[in-house]
BATI-866765 format. One record per residue (C-alpha): x, y, z; residue in one letter. Coordinates in steps of 0.001 Angstrom, whole numbers, plus 500000, padded with zeros to 6 digits. Example, Ala and Ser with C-alpha at 12.3 -4.5 7.8 and 13.67 -1.06 7.14 Angstrom:
% BATI-866765
512300495500507800A513670498940507140S
% end
This chain:
% BATI-866765
664156206356121528M667587204091121279I670324205342119048K672016202297117211S675160201856115885E674115198723114099R675921200465110526H678980199473112557L678143195337112295F677084193357109328D673701192024110864L670259192199108919A667296193860109074D665295191111110748G668099190207113210D667401191386116823A669957190233118535Y670656189695122214F672976187698123499N676236189484123821V676705187428126681A677317184400124836G679159185290121462M678712188737120177S678524189804116732P681679191508114895L682332194193114246L683288195253110484K686030196574110561K687253193924113135V686064191322110223H687598192880107774E691004192701110172A690800189271110425G690660188775106649A693760190567106150E695610188564108755G694257185579106824L695268187065103551S699023187605105409R699170183797105803K698441182947102167C701489184768101445H704038183937104705P706721185484102949W705330188341103987K705189188577107287I708231190271109107S710151188938111943C709066192065114081E705592191466113291S705377188747116265F705910191129118780F704793194789117374A701320194104117692E701513191774120928S702738194760122779D699968196724120720R697543194896122295A699030194691125747R698886198573125516E695088198556124424L693598196000127402F696069197380129914A694183201407129258K690835200185129356L691687198613133133I694088201513134452N697340198951134391S700224198607132521E701309196966129341A703814194858131327L701098192806133670D699093191864130709I699861188490129332A698352187062126207L695772184022126564I693489181847125199P690903181288126859A689194181930130441A689888178440131852S693892178873130700Y693570182181132966G692155180949135962V694919177769135500A697778180189135338T696431182018138604A695802178608140668V699582177483139601K700914180300141303N698304181387144473I699540179356147712N696138177098148252V696711175825151620K695202172697152770I692361172958155118G692226176621153510G688816177290152298E688212178793148197V685096181128147304L683147180221144390I679567181863143567Q677113179680143518A675582178569139490E679498180246138475E680456178904134817F682594175923134134P685516177621132810A686009178925136872M684501175907138498Y687053172762137182Y690187174322137596P688886175598141552L687639172232142033E690706170305141058R693200172312142896V690813172479146136C690881168349145279R694626168318144916E695299170575147900K693266169728150459G691382172637150824A687793173162150713K686113174544147853L683155176935149119V680252178260147109T678874181494148290I674570180974148012P672670183390145066R670693185789147083P667531185874146513A667408189895146277N670129189979143895G672674190796146240D676428189455146233W678402191677147733T676837191098150922S675984187243150357A680564187181150208T681837189197152744L681294187842155330P682049184455154230L686013186060153780I687988185265156748N691161184252157743E690994181088156507R689989182338153062T692554181692150393C691506182272146982L688053184504146284V686746183926143056A684132186929141931A682589187972138744V681800191284138420P678675190319136629A677205187062137074H676906184982133323W673028183935134327T671342187061134602D673681190028135236G673821190622139485T676174192577140247T679068192244142819L681189194707144480D685198193995143343C686205197035145264V684742196074148558A685940192566147754V689332193499147102G689663194872150475K688022192443152468K690602190215150257C693566192470151537R692279192329155250E692633188795155409V695317187719153244G693603186455150579A693769185926147164A691179187743144809L690820186443141037V688117188253138710I686236186585135911D686019190013133854G684547187424130798C680704189039131357Q681413192741132100S684841193653130189L684578195986127425G680637196633128668A681581198696131824V683859200785133026P686879198474135172F690044200166137515D692961197573138486V693950200395140674K690839200682142893A689867196837142911V693865195195143476Q693219191624141879P695791189334141859D694588188305138679F691994189807136265L690724187323133213I688929188371129953A688505186259126552P687427188559124209T684519187258122114Y682120188395124109K681191192212125543W685173192639124192M683712192540120679M687049190361119578G687897186844118579P686589183374119495Y689820181387120760G691948184707122045Y691865186761125245G693935188767128089F695166188413131662L695855190385134167Y698805189633136565V699467191959139937A703294192841140024K704044190252142997K703032187396140240Y705377188377137349H707955186025137932N705894182985139058G705688179978137007T703891179693133469A701694177237132441L704132176928129641E707313177708127897E707137179618124989T710091181086123016W708365184368122394L708585185247126340A712360184866126265R714805187179126036Q716158187911122655G713485185781121317S713243188414118320E716384187470116895T715528184296115167F718723183623114158S719780182967117399N717116180613118976L719360177814119181V721226179656122004N718720178784124840Y718190181822126921R716885180945131164S715746184907131520E712168186237130584Y711324189447129100R709623191785131572P706335191772133000G703752189332132900A704566188041129226T706183185085130899R702226183761130868F701821184027127532D700378181296125717M702268179612122339G701799181379119227E700236184159120708R700945186328117598S698333184881115694S698369187366112170H694401186370112258I693181186484115724L695556189004117560L694631191948114356P691250191117115210M691698191691118934A693302195128118600V691267196256115800A688066195421118561A689502196855121513L690841200103119744E686805200690118856Q685827199851122691L688060202533123381H686172205042120541A682953204815122085W684622203906125682K683455202005128164P681420204317130301A679641205350127295V678955202058126192I677658200852129680S675931203851129772E673546203505126116R673051199345126859I671658200301130131S669103202662128345E668183199412126414I668289197570129480V666048199094131541N663572199858128914E663307196154128598I663459195224131909S660314197962132598E658433196584129876G658872192809130939A657681193731134380E654217195461132819K653433192362131081K653918190347134677G658117189218134580Y660197189876137390V663624192026136716A666815191485138870V666275195187140534P667576197931139329K670392198354142417E672104195181142227H672397194425138270R674897195521135941S674048198379133184T674643195981130534H672452192824130561M669601191501133281V668342188331133721G664295188294133305I661924185432134845R658601184742135342H656776183493138470P655461180582136805N658625179565135001G659580179933131655I656477180257129426P655331177207126982A657536177940123794G658662181067124232L661699180205122629A660715178694119681Q658583181644119097R661956184098119641L663540182078116759E661324181892114611R660416185644114815D665088185948114632K665029187427117982I667964186287119945Y668172186036123022V669918182812125882S667872180870128239F669944180430131622R668412178329133996G665079179963134891S666218182857133641S666070185060130712I669249186586130121R668673189907127863V671797191146127166A671980193580124140P674908196134122480H675090199005120367L673241197336117408H670180197295118765V667615199260117486S663930199973119080Q662551198244116704T664326195103117759D663338196652121514I659237196411120677D659619192981118386R660948191090121579F658704192672124092L656062191782122034S656623188270121938H656565188355126567L
% end
């Protein structure tokens, strides 16, 4: 029997939500943090100068701990596309070089890479989708001396098929290629260690598996890029910016670490407290425990679907926290409408029914979903 943490979420008994890969439901404590932040904005005279920095530092520390990094390696960003744009601005994409991207990658990664290749005269190489779900074997042979950048995802957004980022990181270092990882569909739900993977940049919006608000995120920046070029020049990233009365005296020096890559208005008095509250809950649960518990749900759904004639991504090539299931004859007619009528929420990505549960899912939710297949 699945142990549910449903009481921590604001979900009605009849709502069976399996689409965290699209957007997570808010935890009650995250909602409360946002409401308290909204109240603060109603009374701005109660907002201290220190709050523009202290809560940002707290967020950096919590995210750094989540990925086994240091707070100085973390920048605060609004979206995945912002993180990718920051990465390509600082990576040397050479004329005639190759940039690798997985087939059917999310547009937030694809469009910035397509543009930089077009502008720099590089070639965007698409890694074909492997029929057996083994992205690692499909990717490693394509990384060579011409490769200047590899865009990778630990779990593919359409169906949860996995990539061995440690092996890919090692191959990238051997040939001198940069590694940019989109952690949007994995960070928060499965453990990730930047010291083992050694990416150049790692991007993580908070509104999916990080259980936070829409419009906020984190960017890990390897130390060799800490003196790089930011997308914008937020005043908060400069030395001495905590002294508001002195802001008319412009400073060329940045605050240490990856802070220069922060977005403007990073100290959102609504979104930032929500992100912090979500990170605190993730640490309380622990990513390894989250992964293990969600995997029980994913395995039960996969086995139940296969008994009804569906094909799930093979266990050895799928992530623990989400799964794509397909029917040999395509998605059954009317299935999406029947699920929605019964308040069962999944997503359809290509030929795949993507099932992405979290700890709010109950045994009743699972049984109801399987009954429709």
